[in-house]
N, C-alpha and C positions, 0 to 999 in steps of 0.2 A: 175584536179580542185583542188582535195588537196593538190599536190606537190605545185602549186600556190599560194593557199593557204600562205603554209609554207615559202614558200620564200618570200611573202609578210608582212610576219609576221618577218621572218629575217631582213629585211630591217626595215622595223619600230622599232626596237630593237635596230641595230646599229644605225639609224639617230639618236631616244629619246638619245642615248648615247652621242652620241657626241655632241648635240646643251646641253644639260647637263653639259658637260663641260666644261670651259673656258679653252682657248688656251691663252698660256703665252705668250707673245710678249716681245723683249726686243729695248731700246731703248739707245742709245753709247750718254750719255749727254755732255757738254759743256767741262768740265775737263777732260772725259773718263771713267766716271761712268757708268756704264749699271743698269737701271731702268728698268726690268720689269714689265707688264700694260696688262689686257685682254681687250677686246672688242666684246661685244653684241648686237644683235641686227640692225635694222634698224630704220634711222629717225630722227627728233630732240637727238642730244647729249646731256648725263649725264653724270658728274664726280664726282666720288663717292669717298673720300679721307678717309681711316681708321685713328684709333688713335694709343694710343703710344701703347707698348708691341703687336701693332699687325700686320697685313698686309692685303692687297684687300680681300684676301678667307676668312677675318670676315662678308664681304658685299656677299657673294656669296650664302648664304642660306637664308637670310634674307627675310622678305616679302616683302620690300621696293623693291630688287631689281627682287624678281617674278614680283611686282605691273608695273614697268617700262618699262621692256620687255614686258610685256600683252598689257600695253598702249601705245608699237610701239614707245620706246625709241630706243634711243642708247644707253650702259652705256658703260665708262671706268675706269676701275679701276686699279689706278697705287698702285704697294706696293715705299713707299717712301724710300732714302736711308735709308739704313742701318735697312731695313725689308724684312721679304721675301724671295723672289729670286733674288731681289735687291742686287748689290755690297754693298758692307760694308767698306766702310775706315775708316783709324784708326787715321786721321789727323785732326786737327783742321780744316785748312783750307777748308776742305771738307763738313764742316757745318755751316762755317760761313757765314755773308751777305746771308742771305736767300735762300739759295741752291737750298733747297727744292721746293719752289717757283718758280725756276727759271727752274730747275725740267720739273714743271709739265706744263710754258708756252712754251718751247719748244715741247713737246709732245704733247700739241695741236697744236701747229705750225706746228711739222712734220703728224702729223696728218688733217691734212688742215683745221683744224676747225674755222667757221667765227665767230659761236654766239655760246653758249651752259649755261645748267644750271650747279649748281656745290650744292654738300653736303659734308658735314663737319661731324663727328663727334668725341666729346672730344679732343684732339689733332689734327685732320681732321680739327674743326673750328679753331684752331689757324692760320695754315697754310695756313685755307683757307679766314680767315680775312686778311691777307696781301698779297695773290692773290687777292682779291678782288680791294685791292687798286694799283697793277702794272698790271692788265688785264681789260681792260674797254669792250673784247668779252663777258662777261657773264651778261644775263639778267636778273635771279635771282637764289640767293643761300640760303640755310638753313643753319644756326649754328647750328650745335647739341650739345647736353650734356655740353653748355658751359655759363659760366655767367662772367661776367664783368670783372675779376682777372686777367685776361693776358696780357691785356691791361696796367698793373703796370708793367716796365723793371725789378724792383726789388721783384719781384712776390717770395713770400718767397716757394711757393710751388714749383715751377719752382726750387732754388736754393735745399730743401730740396730731389728732385727727382735725379737732376747731383749730388747731394753727396753722393747716397745711389748707385748710378752705379757707383761710383767709392770708394764701400770700407765702405761709413759711413750710415751705417744701424739702421735707428728708426723704433716705433713702428708703425708708419704712414706708413712706404716705406716698413716693413719687407712684404707683403702679396704680393706687386706688384715685389719683388726682389726672392720671391718665385716661383711665377710662370714665371715670364720671365726664371729662371732656369731651371724651366719646359719645357719648351718649346725649352733650349738652344739655348735662345737670345743671341744675341752678346753684351753683359755689357759696351764695351767701345764707341761703338757706342751710347746705349744707353743714357749715361751718356753725349757725344754730344750733341745729339737730343735736349737735357734739357738745356744746357750751353749754345746752340747757339737759343736755341730756337727765331721763331718769336714773334717781337712785334708791335703790331698795338695798337697805342694809340687814345686815345677818343678822341683826337680832328681830325685825320684821316677817324675813323666811322666816325664823323659827316659831312665829306665831298661827302660821300657814293650816289649815283644816279640810285639805282639800288633796284628792289622788297628783302628784302628780311626777311625771316623765322626765329625767335628763339625759337625754342624747347627742352624742356628736359624733362627729367621725376617730377614730384611732390614729390619725396624723393631726389634728386639728387640736394644737394647745394655745393659740393665737389670745386667747380669754381671760387664760388661768385655765386651772385644775376641772375638769368638769364634777369629776368623784366629790372635790372639795365643795362644791355646789349642791350636790345630791346630799353630802350629809348636813347639811346646813337647813334641809327641807326634813321637816317630821314623815318617816314614811316612804320619802321620795325612792325612787325606781332607778338606777343608770344602766345606760344601754350601750355600746359603743359597738360601730359599724366600720366597715371598712369605705375610707375616705378625707378629703383634706374640708378646709373650711368653706370653700364654693362650691363646693360640686357635692356633697356628703347630703343634701336638702331632696338633687333631683333622681337620687338612686332608689334601686326597687328595696333594700333592704331596708333602709330607710323609711320607706312608706308601711314596710311590713311593721315592724315593729310600732309604729305609730298607728295604725290603723288596727292593730291586735290591741293596745295600751284604750285606746278608745272604745273599743267593742268591749274587753273583758271588765 
């Protein structure tokens, strides 16, 4: 009996370790670029889209991911091209014409997803906003850590960060460049991600017909006013929680608001 008990304990530890580790899968996109992604859990699918100088692993230890899996959802997390374990192409055409959005649509096609919810944070919300325009399978969407400013094609912050990763660093971008250096990120790819960042206009947002939550930290105005973004989307809900731009998405408060919105 004692040996049997040790056997059960060993099996439990192995299974627990497997469940705690998200397996990396790969999709070959329309232009040959490999897109890495993980998929965990069973149930209604939810797509989580990471921010700038991040990758899908930024979601893995968050309270939100834990809550979604515990509530019986299937969680799909890609590395957008140029990030994480995905390919990092170096040519302009590999980022132009909303290719990141096309990657995500193809991913959901490949997984045979008919309807899904989606959560973006920071630049992930910018990509998600354009995805909402192009994919009518999304039933609920969360735009996190984002204000209205990305709707301007000439947004100065976008141009400033594109310049920073092409070698023109200033006081506002030096922290991001230092962080990107510390994780050995691909500067050319980061430059192109900013140069060809998707733009969703206010008039396009006004045509959306789905449930949208805009959520941000109360100290987060780096990307414009979240309230103005909420007002631009018919029927959208606004929630502010304690936190700054880089930490809010990791918090219990953020997780609760998002999970409640998805469940409602």
